[in-house]
C-alpha angles and dihedrals in degrees: 000000000000116000112260116238092230090058091072088084092048109053114196116266111244113218112238091244091060098056095094091051090048091052091050091051092051091051091048091049091051091052092049090050090051090050092049089059088069094049121090115268120256109264115254113266094019116137117258115270092244127040120232109267121251113281123250109258132201132180118200122194117192142187133175140189095019089165095191097303096152090142122071119251133212110237120177089344095307128109105241137179130343124138099273092056093043092051092052091052093047094050091048092052092046092054095047098048117088094222144032122315128209124199114205135178127213092210140254090100104152117032121081119061134061093241091055099035096048088054090048090244097307093119092056094047091049095055092042089054090050094047089057105244114185099199143344135207118232110255125201092247090058085077096052094103097041134261097288093058092043092051090049091052091046091053090053094051119100089208131060124258111226134206118146091185099054115089138165108272093219099046106023089228129116112269114249093246095051120064125200094210141347131215114219130187118202122174092338094311116117118212129186116206119192122190134206135189127209107275091219094055094119089058094055102045133065113292110265097020093107096038112152095021127104119208111207132197108287106226100054090046091052091048091053092050092047091051090054091048093048088051087059088056095235117178097228134020119208126180120205118187145165091238125107151183140220122224129204088217106025095175129227109214116089097253098026111128118230120240133212097016123178135161143093094306091056093046091052093047091052091049096053117111097184121075115256124187098205137002118203119191147182142169102091094066091224135125113256125172107162147101135253129179089000091300122121110235126201131182127161136203118278134246098048091296097121144020132185132231117203124176122195134183135186130197125198113288094004134104118253116268134200111239097179138012126174141152116221135190112234099232129143095270109130097349140072120219114269105263097211093051090044088060091046093052091047090054093051094048101039097083095051099036093103089054093047094049097045108120115236106176145331114249118209091216142346117304101213124206088198088237085291094291112157100268140098112274139170095253092052093047091050093052093046089051091051092049092049092049095046094049094040087228133155091236135026117209127179133167123245091239089070092070101083097171142350120270113240123227119257129040111000116210122202092246091065091044090053091052087053093051109018104150100087091217118176116242119236140168127234123195115225138168120244089255093052090047092053090051091050091050091052090051086054091062125087120236086264092056099254120134122246091179129068123222141195129195095029146079113211121201107207132185110247114247094008138091091240137113116211098187141359113214140182116243090264092053102261114147115242111224124223089244098055119108117224136177115231120203114211143129126291087242093064095035090059094051102273117163086019093295095145088146090076092057091069097080131062113274126220125189114226103196097244129118112215100244093044091051091050092050091050091048093050091050090056095055125090113266128275091037114228121209115259106266100203123121099218099172111054133180117254093245091057118102113237117233146143113325124219102229102196126199095296099057118107113250122232 
């Protein structure tokens, strides 16, 4: 193995029994040097007597935001993803690379499909074990079922879960079931992998699900982990985290670099003071192949629809360099699905297949979630209508993060509906004044004045380009006063302050006995078939004149 440049500051310790040998070697070298003085000099321009040794090489495969997609999906007419196809691609890449390969996950492994959720994540952990993951970062959705369930899944994992910035609130130390970093040795190459969780995780999970844990700022925690790894004289340092970025031009070709990238992952990379060879991300579900602060950044599409391949090499006395980076779509090109994993996936899904295939409704067209951009969309309006109907509330309010996918046109099976709304949140009502509701609606706008919440039973007049609501109206155009009392139907997650919505905790909360996906299924079954998208414009610009709203088939009745 080639000497590592960082080892120059840490000379090897010579055991006491080896000192005589060392002295003899020194004397022998001195004699050789003296003899060389009598030999003719090497002609100018001649090649060195010994070639530089082969560089150390490492291949890193990476996924993020798997969200329970153990089954393949059909995307644009192609069969894509699923654990059996992924495993075949990973095995093919391992065999063809002349060096060790690591397989890492950027988190959010378990939550998201019926086959994973109804097994409390066991199905996802099983296939990740079989695919040979070496480590995973802790994602926010790992906490969705509470700490007891998460610890159970961690204990079943054949790989460590990493988060250098998550410590025990009482002791300030890392919990025994979470590791800040791991040192791995593969084929004589030593790799340090540090992990990081999103510092705001407690704000985006159910209240109480992170109790007893403290989430620290990401960059200083990574720096501390990297210093410890460098002290171990590892050959490469890789960071894997559940933090992401969004790029103005994400790119689509395998090796195409992304342009105009911003977000937490970029901010962290720029804030690092310790050298990192590669930073792998997640969380935002978006493609990202860029650099920040001199660190290569990689993030792939979610839902088993992409994986990255990064190859690094290091020569003696030089920094590691990336020789290849690409993001690929795990289709059938060049590989056949892994037969053993195909059987495993079939076993996990067999018991619930009748539930997944049960038809719920026929949709006249696609109900788009606009890739969860902050804007009104048909999928969000549909869900807000269902929440309002199921809770018998004046207003329905739901966060954009609830819309996990678009709903395709045609026959809609329960399995697709479950992927759209997988969290099994209980529906509740909260009583608010008109003034409190207006404040909550303003909180639901971005700084640019675009909504990241979806509403039913209201028209909201917002000021363009600002986080400000000018007026809150009923669907027929009546102004709602600050003194009025209204019931707001929403999820327990939001009503207990999730996504930072502490405004909804101000009113009394009443549980309504519905789980979100069941309420949505029941609402769809009530609507005329085929179901048309709700046609209401619920967020209107301040200069628009309020008037009667055409409700359409998908609007909740009063």
